[in-house]
N, C-alpha and C positions, 0 to 999 in steps of 0.2 A: 164190706162196708159200704151201704148206700147212701147220699147224700136226703137229708133230713126232708123228710114230706114225697119225695122220690115214687116212695110206694102209693100214696093219693095222687100221684100224677101221672098214673100208666099209662103210654102212647096205646091209642086206643081209637079206632073205626068203624063205628055200627054196633056200638058194643061186643066188638072182638079186640083184645087185646093185640098189639105188637110184638113180635118179642126179636126180629131183628131187619136188618135193610132189605133184604127178601123180601119181608112182610110189605113194610112201607113200599118199595117197588112195584106191587102190584096192584097198588090203589091208581086209581085215576088221579091225570097228571095233575089238577088243580090242587087235589087233598092230596098228595105225596110233594108236590112244590111249599105248598105250606108250612108242613112238618118242616120241612130241611130249609126252610127259610126262617125257622126257631134259631139255629146255628148262628147267624149273622147280630154280629156284635149291634148293639143299640146307637152307639157313634155311628158306627159305619152306615146304617140304615138310614141315618139323618143326614150323612154326607149325599149318601146316592138322593135321598131326593133333592137335596140341594143344584146337586149338579147336572139333574136328569139322568142317572143312571141307569145301568139293566144290570139283570140276577138272569144266569142260565143255570139249571137245574139237569144234569143229565142220571137219568137216574134210571136205566133200562130193567124193564120188567123179565122178571126169571135170573136176575143177578143181583150179585151179594155188595153192592157198589154201587156208590154216588161222586159227584164233582159238582160242585158249585163254584159260577165264573162270575165273579163281581167287578165291572168296569163304568170306569169315571163317563165315557160316549161308548154305546155301542160300538162304534169303528176304534176304539182304541186295541192297538195288539196287544197290549200287556193287560192282563186284569190286576184290578185293588187287591182281590180277597181269589184266593183261591186256594181248594179244596179239596183233598180225596180223600175218602171213608170206605173203609170195605169192612167186613163182619167175618167171623170164622164160627164150624159147626161146632163150637166147641164154648160158645157165648162172651167171645171177646171183639174188642171194638179194634179195628185199625189203624190208626190215624198214619195214611199213608203220605200225605204230602199236605202243609200247609205254607200260604206266602200271602202276606196281608204287606203292600207293596204302597210307598207315597206314589202318585201319579205323576205328580209336580215334580219331584226330586228330579234329575239328571240322572239319565242313564248312560249302564255301563254294560260296552259288548261283552263281559267275561263268558257270557253262554251260547259265542258264536266263533268258528276259528278265523282265522287273518281273513280265509274267503267267504265269510258272510254264513256259515253251515252252522247248525246248533250241532253242539260238540258233548252234550248228554251228560251236564254237569264236568266239564273236563274229562272225561275220558278218553274220550275220542282226539286230543289238544287241544289245547291252553293256548290262550289268547293272552301272552305276558305281557306288552303294552298295555292290557284292557285293564288286568287285573291289579299292573303297578299302581296304577291312574285309579282303581277303585280303592286300594287297601289306602293309599295317599289322602283316598276323601272320608276313610273312618270304616268305608263296611269293610264285611268278611266273604271269606272265600263263596264263592257260587252266588252275590247279592248282585243282582241287577241297578236296584234303587236302594233306597235306605228307606227304611218300614216305618208303618204308623205307631207303631208302639200298642199294640191293641192287642198280642198274644193274650198277656193277661184277663183281657175282656171277653175271649174267643173259649178260652179252657173253662170257666165254669160253666158257659150254655156245652161244649161236648161230653163234659160230664153229669152233665142231666138228663142230657139227653139221655146220652148212655146205660144212665141209672134207668129212666124211665123203660126203657129196652129191656128190663131186667138183669140185666151185664153188671159184671163188678170191676172190668180190669180194662184199660186201655192199653195198647199196644204201639210204641215206634219206631222208629230204624234209623237214629240220626246221621246225619251223611257228612255232618263233619264233625270236629272237633269242639268246636265254638257251639253245634244244635247242641250236642250231648250237655253239654254244661248251663243250656239257657235251659233244656230239661227238667235237671238239676233242682234248679231258680224254681220250680214250679211244682218239684214234690216228686219226680220221677227216679226211680231206681232201677237198675240192672239188672234183668237177666241174665245176658254177655257183655260183657267188658267192663266191668268194675275192675279189674284187677290190670288191665290194659291201661286204664284212666291213671291210676292209682300207680306204673310204671310210671306212664308219659312225663306225671308230674315228679317223680321220682330223676327222671334225665333233663329235668330242664333245670334242679338243682344246681345251684355252683359245685362246677366240676363232673356234673352230670354226664352222659354220653349224649344228649341233645344239645346239652347245655354246650360243650365244647364244638359242634357244628353249626354255633350262631358264628358263623367264621366272616361274614361279611359276604360271600359269595357269590351271592343272587340278592336284590333285593327284598327277597323275603326271609332271610337267613342275618338279620345284624342283630348287632350283641345287643342285650336290653331287651329283645321279644318276649324274651321267656317271663317275664315277669304279667302281662296281660293273657288275657283269653284269646282279642284279635290276635296277638301278636305270634301266638301260639298256635295256632288256629291256619293261620299263613305259613307259617312254617312248615309243618305239618301238609297242607297241601301243596307244598313245594317239594315234597317227597324226603323229609329232612329223618322220617322214620326209616330202617330197615323193612320194614314192609308197609304199603297202601293200607291208607284206614279203609277199616271193613269190618261188616261181622257185627256191629258193634248194636244191643238188642235192647231196648228200656221197657218200662211198662211201670203203668202210675194206676194204684188200686183207688176205686172212685171214693171220695173224698178224704182222702190219708194223703197227708204230708210224708213222703219217706225221709227227710232229710239229709240227705247224700247231699255230699260238698268233698268233692277231688282236686278242687284245686285250691284249698282253704286260704292261701297266703297271696292269693293275684291282687294287682292294683285292683282299685275300684275304677269300675265301668258302666257303661249300660248296657245292657245284653237285650 
């Protein structure tokens, strides 16, 4: 299902319709950068103008891949907005990675091991002290800073962009439990992993296997954490399940909200 009006807003260059990131990446840099900058939310663009910020577009000719990085200041080590997209030969858009962070918020080095090396989303070792500080501050696993609450402004732009290329599906792989729940909120459904999400909800019910493991043995397994997305996500990040979090695949049909909710009894919380 295409968004209303998307058919009349086909992406074109010189009268030729564009059907993929590969097609866009073949264009001259000014033209393709203008196209990709359309993915930046208006509020973010205004903030970048006020800051004197910068936007970098990496879109190599010959590849089906793009990376956008926006920084408050060109010298800032962390981007405010970081986006990676790729597409498939089957006409699907892959949302590989999206981070929208508040550059003024405190930074928590959960992405670094105690020696200061990148830990690749904690797969190469966790920084437990920083993780606990981040959790106490209200952050979710793998978050280095609090966000700008802007994903809801970005997603419609991505849907329109995808529809204008003639595609009707956006695919993604949530890296954490809270990511999966957040994507549900924005209308995604599961290709793989819905049963796992339902089993997690069952396991955190009173008397369930995950509920019983919230025994206070670590700061990330405190009783009561089953009630919130944040609490569950930190417990899962801490290894409370029998298997590591992995392999969940989700999709969104353009213009369609799937209405999935695998944690219906959760306490209200900003995601």
